[in-house]
Each structure stands twice: as C-alpha cells, then as structure tokens.
C-alpha positions in Angstrom: 62.5 122.5 99.4 62.7 118.7 99.7 59.4 117.6 100.2 57.9 114.7 102.8 58.5 111.4 101.0 62.1 112.8 100.0 63.4 113.2 103.4 61.4 110.1 104.6 63.5 108.3 101.6 67.4 110.0 103.3 65.7 108.6 107.0 65.1 106.0 105.9 69.2 105.4 103.5 70.9 106.9 106.6 69.3 103.9 108.7 69.8 101.4 106.6 73.4 102.8 105.9 74.3 102.5 109.9 73.1 99.4 109.8 75.4 97.8 106.8 78.7 100.5 107.4 80.0 101.3 110.6 81.2 104.7 108.8 77.6 105.9 108.9 77.4 105.1 112.8 78.6 108.1 114.1 76.7 110.0 116.8 73.8 112.2 116.5 75.3 114.8 119.3 73.0 117.5 120.7 73.5 120.5 123.4 77.4 121.3 123.8 78.4 117.6 123.5 77.4 118.8 120.0 79.1 121.8 120.2 82.9 120.4 121.7 82.6 118.5 118.3 82.0 121.2 116.0 85.2 123.2 117.6 87.3 120.3 116.8 86.3 120.1 114.0 86.3 123.3 112.4 90.2 123.7 114.7 90.7 120.7 112.4 89.5 122.8 109.1 91.5 126.1 110.4 94.2 124.5 110.3 94.7 122.5 107.3 93.5 126.2 105.8 96.4 127.8 107.5 99.1 125.3 106.5 97.7 125.3 103.1 98.2 129.0 102.1 101.2 129.8 104.8 103.6 126.5 104.2 102.8 123.1 105.9 104.8 121.7 108.9 107.9 118.8 108.6 106.3 116.3 106.9 106.5 113.9 110.0 105.2 116.9 112.5 102.1 118.2 109.8 100.6 114.4 109.6 101.1 113.7 113.6 98.5 116.7 114.0 96.0 115.7 111.4 96.3 112.2 113.6 95.5 113.9 116.5 92.3 115.7 115.0 91.2 112.8 113.3 91.5 111.0 116.9 89.5 113.1 119.0 86.6 113.1 116.5 86.6 109.3 116.0 86.6 108.5 119.6 83.6 111.4 120.2 81.7 111.3 117.1 81.9 106.9 117.2 80.5 104.7 120.1 82.1 101.5 121.0 79.8 99.3 119.5 77.4 99.9 116.8 74.0 99.5 118.7 75.0 103.3 120.0 74.9 105.6 117.0 72.3 107.2 118.0 72.6 108.1 121.7 73.1 112.2 121.6 76.7 112.5 123.8 79.8 110.8 124.4 81.0 109.1 127.4 83.7 109.5 129.6 85.2 106.1 128.2 85.3 108.0 124.8 86.9 111.1 126.0 90.1 109.1 127.7 90.1 107.7 124.7 90.6 110.9 122.4 93.2 112.2 125.4 94.9 108.5 125.0 95.4 109.4 121.2 96.6 113.2 121.9 98.9 112.3 124.4 100.7 109.5 122.2 101.0 112.1 119.2 102.2 114.9 121.3 104.9 112.5 123.0 106.0 112.0 119.5 105.7 116.2 118.2 107.7 116.8 121.6 110.4 114.3 121.1 110.8 114.5 118.4 114.2 115.7 117.7 115.4 113.7 120.6 113.9 110.4 118.5 114.8 111.4 115.1 118.8 111.7 116.4 118.4 108.5 118.5 117.3 106.3 115.4 117.3 102.5 116.6 117.3 103.4 120.5 113.8 103.5 121.5 113.1 103.4 125.7 110.7 101.9 127.3 108.9 104.8 127.6 109.1 105.2 124.0 107.8 102.0 123.2 104.5 101.8 125.4 103.8 105.1 123.8 104.5 103.8 120.3 102.6 100.7 121.1 99.6 102.3 122.6 99.7 104.7 119.4 99.1 101.9 117.4 95.9 100.2 119.8 94.6 103.4 119.3 94.6 103.3 116.1 93.6 100.6 115.7 90.4 101.1 117.9 89.6 103.7 115.6 89.6 102.2 112.5 87.2 99.5 114.6 84.8 102.4 115.1 84.6 103.6 111.5 85.6 100.8 109.2 85.0 97.5 110.1 87.1 95.1 108.6 90.2 96.9 108.0 91.4 97.2 111.0 91.2 93.4 111.3 93.2 93.0 108.6 95.9 95.4 109.8 96.0 93.9 113.1 96.7 90.0 112.2 99.6 91.8 109.1 101.1 93.3 112.6 101.6 90.0 113.7 103.1 88.5 110.5 107.0 90.2 111.8 106.7 88.1 114.9 105.1 85.0 113.7 106.4 85.0 110.1 108.9 82.4 110.5 106.9 80.3 111.3 105.0 80.6 108.0 105.7 77.6 105.1 107.1 78.1 101.5 107.3 82.0 99.9 105.9 83.6 102.6 108.0 82.8 105.4 110.3 85.8 107.0 112.6 85.9 110.1 111.9 86.9 113.6 111.7 90.4 113.9 111.9 92.0 117.0 109.5 94.3 118.9 111.0 97.4 119.0 111.8 97.2 115.4 108.2 96.5 114.8 106.8 99.6 116.6 110.0 102.1 115.8 108.9 101.1 111.9 105.6 101.6 112.5 104.9 104.8 114.9 108.1 106.9 114.6 109.3 106.4 111.4 107.1 107.8 107.9 107.5 104.3 106.6 104.0 103.0 109.4 101.2 104.6 110.1 102.7 108.1 109.3 104.1 107.1 105.5 102.6 108.3 102.0 98.8 107.8 102.6 98.6 110.1 105.7 100.9 112.4 104.4 98.9 113.3 101.3 95.7 113.0 103.3 96.8 115.5 105.3 98.6 118.2 102.7 96.1 117.5 99.8 93.1 115.2 100.5 91.7 116.9 103.4 91.6 119.9 100.9 89.6 118.5 98.6 86.5 116.9 100.7 86.8 120.8 102.2 86.1 121.5 98.8 83.5 118.9 98.1 81.7 120.4 101.7 81.8 124.3 100.2 80.9 123.7 97.0 77.6 121.3 98.3 76.5 123.6 100.7 76.7 126.6 98.1 74.3 124.8 95.4 76.9 123.6 93.2 75.1 120.1 93.3 71.7 121.2 92.6 72.9 123.1 89.9 74.7 119.8 88.0 71.2 117.9 88.7 69.0 120.7 87.2 71.6 120.9 84.3 72.0 116.7 83.8 68.2 116.8 83.8 67.4 119.6 81.1 70.3 117.8 79.1 68.6 114.6 78.8 65.4 114.1 80.9 63.4 114.2 77.8 65.4 111.1 76.0 64.0 107.0 76.6 65.1 106.4 79.5 65.5 109.9 80.5 65.8 110.3 84.0 68.2 106.9 84.4 70.5 109.1 81.7 70.1 112.2 83.7 71.7 109.9 86.9 74.3 109.5 84.3 74.7 113.3 83.6 74.6 114.2 87.5 76.7 111.9 88.6 79.3 113.0 86.0 79.2 116.5 87.4 78.9 115.5 91.5 81.9 113.1 91.2 84.1 116.4 89.9 83.9 117.6 93.0 82.8 114.7 95.4 84.8 111.6 97.0 81.8 109.0 97.8 80.0 106.4 96.1 77.5 106.5 98.7 77.3 110.8 98.6 76.6 110.7 95.1 73.8 108.0 95.6 72.0 110.3 98.6 72.3 113.5 96.8 71.2 112.0 93.3 69.2 109.5 93.6 66.6 110.7 96.5 65.3 112.7 93.7 66.1 110.0 90.5 64.9 106.9 91.8 61.3 108.2 93.1 60.7 110.1 89.6 61.9 106.8 87.6 59.1 104.8 89.6 56.3 107.7 88.9 57.3 107.0 85.5 57.2 103.3 85.2 60.6 101.9 85.3 61.0 98.9 87.7 62.2 99.9 91.3 65.0 97.4 90.9 66.1 98.8 87.0 66.2 102.6 88.9 67.7 101.5 92.1 70.5 99.8 90.3 71.2 102.8 87.5 71.7 104.8 90.1 74.1 103.0 92.4 75.9 102.8 88.8 76.2 105.7 87.4 77.0 106.9 91.2 80.1 105.0 91.7 81.7 106.4 88.4 82.1 109.5 90.8 84.6 108.2 92.3 86.9 107.7 89.1 86.1 111.4 87.0 88.6 114.3 88.2 90.0 115.8 89.8 89.2 114.8 93.1 89.0 111.0 92.2 87.7 109.8 95.6 91.0 110.9 97.3 93.2 108.3 95.9 94.7 110.6 92.6 97.1 112.3 95.6 97.7 109.2 96.4 99.1 107.7 92.9 100.6 110.4 92.3 102.7 110.4 95.5 103.6 106.2 94.8 104.5 106.9 91.1 106.3 110.2 91.9 104.5 112.4 88.8 102.8 115.8 89.3 99.2 115.2 90.6 98.1 116.9 87.1 99.7 114.1 85.3 96.9 111.1 87.0 93.9 113.6 86.4 95.1 113.8 82.6 95.5 110.2 82.3 91.9 109.2 84.0 89.8 111.7 82.1 89.1 108.9 78.9 89.0 106.1 81.2 86.1 108.4 83.4 84.5 109.1 80.3 84.5 105.7 78.7 83.1 104.7 82.3 80.2 106.9 81.9 79.6 106.4 78.1 79.2 103.0 78.3 76.6 103.2 81.3 75.1 105.6 78.7 74.5 103.7 76.0 73.7 100.4 78.6 70.5 102.5 80.0 69.7 103.5 76.3 69.9 100.5 74.7 67.4 98.5 78.0 64.9 101.8 78.1 65.0 101.4 73.7 64.1 97.5 74.8 62.0 97.5 77.5 60.2 100.8 75.6 61.3 103.4 78.6 59.7 106.6 78.0 61.2 110.4 79.3 59.7 113.1 81.0 57.7 115.6 78.8 59.3 119.2 78.0 57.7 121.0 80.2 57.9 118.8 83.3 61.9 119.9 83.1 63.9 122.6 84.1 65.0 125.2 81.7 69.0 124.9 80.8 69.3 128.3 79.8 67.6 130.0 82.9 69.4 127.5 85.2 72.6 128.3 83.9 71.7 132.7 84.1 71.0 132.0 87.5 73.4 130.4 88.8 76.6 130.1 86.7 78.7 131.8 89.2 78.5 128.6 91.4 80.6 126.9 89.0 83.8 129.9 89.6 85.5 127.9 92.1 85.5 124.9 90.0 87.0 126.4 87.0 89.4 128.7 89.4 90.8 125.2 91.2 91.3 123.6 87.5 93.1 126.5 86.1 95.4 127.1 88.9 96.4 123.2 88.7 96.9 124.0 84.8 99.5 126.6 85.7 101.3 124.5 87.5 100.4 125.3 91.2 100.8 122.5 93.9 97.2 121.4 94.4 97.0 122.0 98.0 97.2 126.1 96.9 94.4 125.3 94.0 92.5 123.8 96.7 92.7 126.7 99.1 92.3 129.4 96.5 89.2 127.3 95.6 87.7 126.9 99.2 88.1 130.3 99.5 86.1 131.7 96.3 83.5 129.0 97.3 83.2 130.5 100.5 82.9 134.0 98.6 80.2 132.7 96.4 78.6 131.4 98.7 78.6 135.1 100.5 77.2 136.6 97.5 74.1 134.1 97.4 73.2 135.0 100.9 73.2 138.6 99.7 71.1 137.4 97.0 68.8 136.2 99.1 68.8 138.6 101.6 69.7 136.2 104.6 73.5 137.9 105.1 72.5 136.9 109.1 73.0 133.2 107.8 76.6 133.1 106.3 78.4 133.3 109.5 76.4 130.2 110.7 76.6 128.5 107.1 80.1 129.0 107.2 80.6 127.3 110.7 78.7 124.6 109.1 80.7 123.9 105.8 84.4 123.7 107.9 82.4 121.4 110.5 81.0 119.0 108.0 84.3 118.6 105.5 86.3 117.8 108.7 83.6 115.0 109.2 83.4 113.8 105.8 87.5 113.9 105.6 87.8 111.5 109.0 87.5 108.1 107.0 89.6 108.6 104.4 92.0 109.9 106.9 92.0 107.0 109.3 91.9 104.7 106.5 95.5 106.1 105.3 96.5 105.3 108.8 95.3 101.9 109.2 96.8 100.9 106.3 100.4 102.5 106.9 100.2 99.1 109.4 99.8 97.3 106.3 102.4 98.9 104.4 104.6 98.8 107.4 104.4 95.2 107.6 105.4 94.5 103.4 107.9 97.3 103.8 109.6 95.7 106.5 109.1 92.1 105.7 109.6 91.7 102.4 106.1 89.8 101.8 105.1 92.3 98.4 107.8 90.1 96.6 106.5 86.8 97.6 102.8 88.1 96.5 104.5 89.2 92.9 105.4 85.4 92.5 102.7 83.8 92.9 100.1 86.0 91.2 102.6 85.7 88.3 102.6 82.0 88.5 99.1 81.1 89.2 99.4 83.7 86.2 101.1 81.6 84.1 102.9 84.3 82.9 99.8 85.4 80.8 99.4 89.2 81.2 95.1 89.0 80.2 95.3 85.7 83.1 96.9 88.1 85.5 94.9 91.1 85.2 92.0 88.9 85.5 92.9 87.7 88.2 94.4 91.0 89.8 90.9 92.2 88.9 88.8 89.4 91.2 91.7 90.9 93.9 90.4 94.2 93.7 86.3 93.6 93.8 87.5 91.3 96.8 89.9 93.5 98.7 87.4 96.0 98.3 84.0 94.6 99.5 83.7 97.1 102.4 86.5 99.0 102.2 86.9 102.9 101.4 88.3 103.4 98.0 91.3 105.2 98.5 92.4 102.5 101.3 92.5 100.0 98.3 94.2 101.8 96.0 96.7 101.8 98.4 97.0 98.4 99.8 96.8 96.9 96.1 99.6 99.4 95.0 101.8 97.8 97.4 100.8 94.7 96.4 99.1 93.7 93.1 100.9 96.3 90.9 104.1 95.0 90.8 102.7 91.6 89.7 101.4 94.0 86.6 104.4 95.4 86.0 106.6 92.5 85.9 104.5 91.5 83.0 103.9 94.7 81.3 105.8 96.1 78.0 107.8 98.9 78.7 106.2 100.5 76.2 106.3 104.5 75.7 108.1 107.0 77.1 109.1 107.9 80.5 106.7 110.4 82.0 108.4 111.3 85.1 112.2 109.4 85.7 112.1 105.7 86.4 108.3 106.1 86.1 106.6 104.6 82.6 102.9 105.1 80.5 102.5 101.3 81.7 103.2 101.8 85.1 100.6 104.6 85.2 98.1 101.7 83.5 99.2 99.4 85.9 98.2 101.6 89.2 94.8 102.9 87.1 93.8 99.4 86.5 93.1 98.3 90.3 92.1 102.1 91.4 89.3 101.4 89.2 88.5 98.1 90.5 88.2 98.8 93.9 86.4 101.8 92.8 83.3 98.8 91.0 83.8 96.9 94.2 81.5 99.5 95.6 79.1 97.6 93.4 79.9 93.8 92.8 77.9 91.9 96.1 78.3 91.0 98.8 79.5 94.8 100.3 78.0 97.1 97.9 77.2 99.7 99.5 76.8 102.2 96.8 73.9 99.1 95.5 72.8 98.8 99.0 71.8 102.7 99.3 70.3 103.0 96.2 68.0 100.2 96.8 67.0 101.5 100.2 65.8 104.8 98.4 64.0 102.4 95.9 62.8 99.6 98.9 63.9 97.4 97.2 66.1 94.3 97.5 69.6 95.3 97.9 71.1 91.8 96.8 69.3 91.7 93.3 70.1 95.6 92.9 74.0 94.9 93.6 73.4 92.0 90.8 71.8 94.5 88.0 74.4 97.5 89.0 77.0 95.3 88.6 75.7 93.9 84.9 74.4 97.8 84.3 77.8 98.0 84.4 79.8 95.2 82.7 80.5 97.2 79.4 82.7 99.5 82.1 84.7 96.8 83.2 86.3 96.4 79.5 88.0 100.3 80.1 90.5 99.4 82.0 91.3 95.9 79.5 92.0 99.1 77.3 93.7 101.0 78.5 96.3 98.7 79.5 96.8 96.8 76.4 96.5 100.8 75.3 98.4 102.7 77.1 98.1 105.4 74.0 93.9 106.4 75.8 95.7 107.8 79.5 97.3 110.4 76.5 100.3 110.3 78.0 101.9 108.4 75.3 101.6 108.4 71.6 100.4 111.0 69.0 97.3 112.5 69.3 96.4 110.2 65.9 96.9 107.0 67.6 95.2 108.6 70.7 91.9 109.1 69.0 92.1 105.8 67.3 92.7 104.2 70.0 89.4 105.8 72.3 87.6 105.2 68.9 88.4 101.5 69.4 87.5 101.8 73.0 84.6 103.2 72.3 82.7 101.2 70.0 83.5 98.1 72.2 82.1 98.9 75.1 78.9 100.2 72.8 78.6 97.0 71.2 79.1 95.3 74.5 76.3 97.8 76.1 74.2 96.3 73.3 74.7 92.7 73.6 74.6 92.7 77.4 71.0 94.4 77.2 69.4 92.9 74.1 69.3 95.8 72.0 71.1 97.4 69.4 68.8 98.8 66.1 65.9 96.0 67.5 65.8 93.2 69.6 68.6 90.7 69.7 68.5 87.4 69.2 70.7 85.1 71.3 73.7 84.7 68.3 73.3 88.2 67.9 74.2 89.1 70.9 76.7 86.5 71.1 78.3 88.2 68.2 78.4 91.9 69.7 79.9 90.9 72.8 82.8 88.9 70.7 82.9 92.4 69.2 83.3 94.2 72.3 86.5 91.8 73.2 88.1 92.2 70.1 87.7 96.2 70.0 89.5 96.9 72.7 92.4 94.7 72.5 92.8 97.4 69.9 94.7 95.9 66.8 94.0 96.9 63.4 93.0 93.4 61.9 91.2 92.3 65.2 89.0 96.2 65.2 88.1 95.2 61.3 86.9 91.9 62.9 84.7 93.4 65.0 83.2 95.9 63.2 82.6 93.5 60.2 80.5 91.5 63.0 78.7 94.0 64.8 77.9 95.7 61.1 76.1 91.7 59.9 74.4 92.0 63.2 73.2 95.8 62.4 72.4 95.6 59.1 70.9 92.6 60.2 68.4 93.8 62.7 67.6 97.0 60.1 66.2 94.7 57.7 64.1 93.4 60.0 63.2 96.6 61.0 62.3 97.9 57.4 60.3 94.2 57.5 57.8 95.3 59.8 57.5 98.8 58.4 56.6 97.1 55.8 54.3 95.2 57.9 55.8 92.0 57.7 55.2 89.7 60.7 57.4 89.6 63.3 58.4 87.6 66.0 57.1 89.4 69.2 59.3 91.6 71.0 59.8 90.3 74.7 57.6 92.4 77.2 58.9 94.7 79.8 58.4 93.5 83.4 55.8 95.0 85.5 55.9 97.3 88.6 53.4 97.2 91.0 50.7 99.8 90.8 51.9 99.8 86.7 50.8 97.2 83.4 52.4 98.1 79.8 49.6 98.7 77.2 51.0 97.8 74.0 49.3 101.3 72.8 50.4 103.8 75.6 53.9 101.7 77.3 53.3 102.3 80.9 50.1 103.1 82.3 48.7 103.0 85.8 47.0 99.8 86.9 43.8 101.0 87.9 41.9 97.7 87.5 40.3 95.9 90.4 
C-alpha cells in the first residue's frame, strides 16, 4: 500500500501539473457523467482492438473513426477553460462540440466515395463542413495542448497571406476551397500519416502500456532496479536510471515515468540526505530517457517508420545503442556526483530480494517478451501489440486468481480499456493538429525555404547546422508532446541535415540511407530532451513537485545531468555505425566504445570527479577528450584517450599520496539539505543540534 505521504505527493504533483500543462487539466467526472465518458473510452479501445485483430478499414475511414472518438472524449473530459478542470460534470456546450465533431467526421464517412470521385469540385456544403472540422480540431487541441494549436492556426492562414511575406518565404495565394480540401478531405492534412499512425499503431501500444502498468509490471521493474542498484554510491538515484529504462519500454510519457517512479525514489533520496534539487533533477533526467527507449519511444517510432518508409523494427534497432548510451551517461553522471559528495546507498537488508521478486512476478514480463518475439518474426506492430494486450489480459486474470479476487477482474479490465484510451488522447490529437502544419508545408512548399535558410546560417558546415537544429528542437519541443515535436521537425529540419550529410553506408530500404535515419533520430532525440530544458520543462516540474522544491533550479540541474547524453546524437550522426544499420560488427563495436568513453569523460568533467576530485584544468581536459571521442576519428580517439589517461594518472597519484598520509587540499564539501548536516566521520547525518 502506498503510504499517506506518497499519496499526498501524488496529489500535489497532479495539482501542479494542472497548473502547468493543459494535458492534465481534465475533468474528474462522477456518476452518470463518468459512466458516459468511460463507455466512450472503452468503445474506442474495443474498436482499435477489433481492427488490429481482424483488419483495419480503408486509410481515411480508419483515421476518421479514430478522430471521432478523440473529439467526443476530449470535449467531454476537457473544459473550455482550465480553471474548471476540477468540475465533476460536462455541460451542454461540451455535448454540442462533441456532436459537431461527430457530424463533421460522419459527413466525411457518408460522402467518402463522392468526395474521392469529385476531387477539386467541392460544394458549398462540403466547404462549410470542412471548415467546421478544422475549427473543431484546433479547439480540441487548445483544450489539451496549449501552444501547438495556435502555431497550427497561424500556419493555416499562411496560404492566404503568404504572397505578402517578403523574401524566400513568399508564396502565391491559394483559394479557400483548395486549402479546405487539402486539409480536411485528403490524406495530406488532418488525416495524414501522423493521424494514420496514431489510429493503427500508437493507440495500441499506449493501450498495451496501460495494461502492463495495471498488471503490476511497472512496480516489478522498480523493485528489480532497487535490488540491482540501491546499495551503490548514489544508489537511489541509480535506481531511477534502471527503473526508468525498464519503465520506458512500455511507457510513452516522461511525466508518467516521473510520477510512477519518483513518488518512491525522490522521498527515499531525501531521507538519505540527498539535496531535494539533486533528487528531483536525477529523477527527471532519467525519466525523460524513457521516451527514447524502444519499443514505444514516446510513440514517435511508428511515425518515423512511416516517414522513412522502413519497417518499424528497423527504427527500433537503430534506437537501441543511443538509448543505452543515454542511460549509461546518466549512470556515470550520478555516480561521479555521488562519489564527489560521498552519497551512500541503502543497506542490503533494506532492499528487495532480487531472486524472490523475479520468481514471484516473472510471468508479468511474458506479454512484453511475446510482443518482441512477434516483431522479430516479422509480424506488423499492430498484430504484435494485439497479441501482447490479449496476453496481458490473461496474465492479469492469473494474478486475480492467485490473489483470490476473481470478481474484481471485469472491473479491472474495464478500467484498463478506459485508462488506455484516455492516455492516447494527447498523442492522437497532437497528430491531428500537426497534420494541419504538415499540410501547410506540403501545400505551399515552405519547407524548401527553411532548408535554404538553415544551411545558409550553418554556412554549409555540418557541425554548425546540427547545433542550429539542436537549438530549434529544444525550442519547438518546449510544451509540445514528443510525437508532435518530431513530426514538425521531420518536415522542417531533417531536410537541412540531409542536405549536408554524406551518403554513407548502404541503402536500408529503396531510397533510404543510414544517414537519413541518423537525421531523423537526431531531431527526435533533442525533441525529447526539451522536456528537461527551461522554460517548459514538464518532467522537471513534476519531479520538483514531488521533491517540494523550486522547479526552475531543478530544470537547470536536470539539464546539467543530461549534458553527457546531449553528445549522443552528435555521436551517431558522425558515426552511423552506432545505429547498427551499417558497417561491420567491428566498426559498430569501435564506434560504441568511442562514444561510451566520450560520455564517461564528459560526465567526469561536468561533475568534477573522475578517480578523485578534479581540478579546473583536469575538467577542461576531460570535456575536450569527450568531444574528440564523439567525432570518432582514429587520431582524435588516441588524443582523447591520452588526455583522459593523464588526468586519471594524476588523480590516482594524488589518491596514493593521501593513502600515505601526505597533506592534501581539502575536498569540496557537499551542499547540505534542510534537516541534515555533513560529518567527516559518518557522512550525512540528521542535524539534531538545537
């Protein structure tokens, strides 16, 4: 059972998230209102399970039905103004909005064949329905996402006013009927690839995550991580690294990882003497990493596969090494920081027993393993997710039998179906809104102008262009869901990277090279890290709420923790072998070892500790070594290893002198937490002094 303090922390986090992000400002419905919304959510889940198991509809029809469910749920669950988030009912205006969404989608479905045959010849009624549909998409997006719909609305006006824009961004004026048809009645706008991926793949994997979470797999991951790392220096923070990596395999949300993991880890770290800011930052940085951990990857992996025209498993394969490097970098950053501050772990008797935990709960992992097996054998992601969901339902039935609460199973199953549909709303709606942005790009050709500007600012230099794109990713990703960030930047930023990337490696699909995959992975990676960077660092905000400390310093500290991880995308752009899609296994291993050494050196340089406390010159040498190791050239690798080796030798000599009793410069003291003090003999102890 979760104790009262944990429940209080969760409630506080929910309150802060409602204030910070519209996504969490949904109504807490009760009675008949809750029953109606739950019934719609369950019907949505059953529809997607049916189409996954027995065949999807035609592309436009599948996406239209998907959007119809999204319309109804969003307008019933999310109020027009955030201050009404706590109200337990929805009003007639919300019902009218939901009915309007159903009418617009139903009109498209009923007149589908006529509209396809009469392309370019819309009636006035068609135009009115299409315009209303676009308005409702933007309004639903405003209720859930905040800034993204306003960007889409501004770009929706661009085809009408683009001729007055000076310079490269000027475009000819488009007629109203052409814009509405492009945005609503084709698969180039709202019903484009992003919504299609949401309707066929993303929803199912989000639903699978809900099933696995409710069966207890997430809690098992936390216990395994605690047993593996809780005893180390900085143990509770390292537990967060392991548990977030495991939770990331089934979760598609940074904030979900923070709340699921942080309500236990952050109070534990504070109890052991960790500063609240350090505890929150470590949790935020590791939880964000769950977004890049296969197979779900924040739902962007499916969109990436569609954009590139490659199998989904190819994207998963390319993401494995970068994801591992991300978590390894955080592990070493926390390790060096813990050694510098002498932060101890838990006693062995305080930790779960790994063998007992695995023997008692091993069967919870079976659905995840079956899903991976189906993917490896070449089945579609939809089929793999469908089988895993069915097996997860069976696993939960076994759990109910073992716990002698079989009569609770129907209610639990209903709750899983409802919870999964509600979790999928943000991604689905983001895909619909981003469809308007992508539709504007394809209609006007503005993407070519952006490529020209980016490459010109980058002075045809790959490294400078990557830095510019990195900055753009962190700006665009502030306050926008990961999948939406990736889709926008895939259309606007990736072409600029591809223009400067050499065509290295074989084609992994017709017309698709390894370097193109590297460009897409680059923008996805930095779009995820935007959840840590100010000003809209939602993951850091959630962790700060649990730690009860100021969010902005937590965001800065979390960004510092992730500095080593920020090198990883540069590593796989310069060394595509890290994506495991090109080169021999020897080249792949050497590239991975070079990148690993680079992030370890950067972690040591940033934290100020390697084999001992680092002087400023040593920190500069370590950071420089990290940069040259990431570039992965033979001579540079040797230079980086020599520089880092000199630092290690100097610190080991100083440590040997300290062991012989030679006088040493005093080591920097850790920052005290409220209620704790530092003791040379015992480390962190409670401050009981009057």
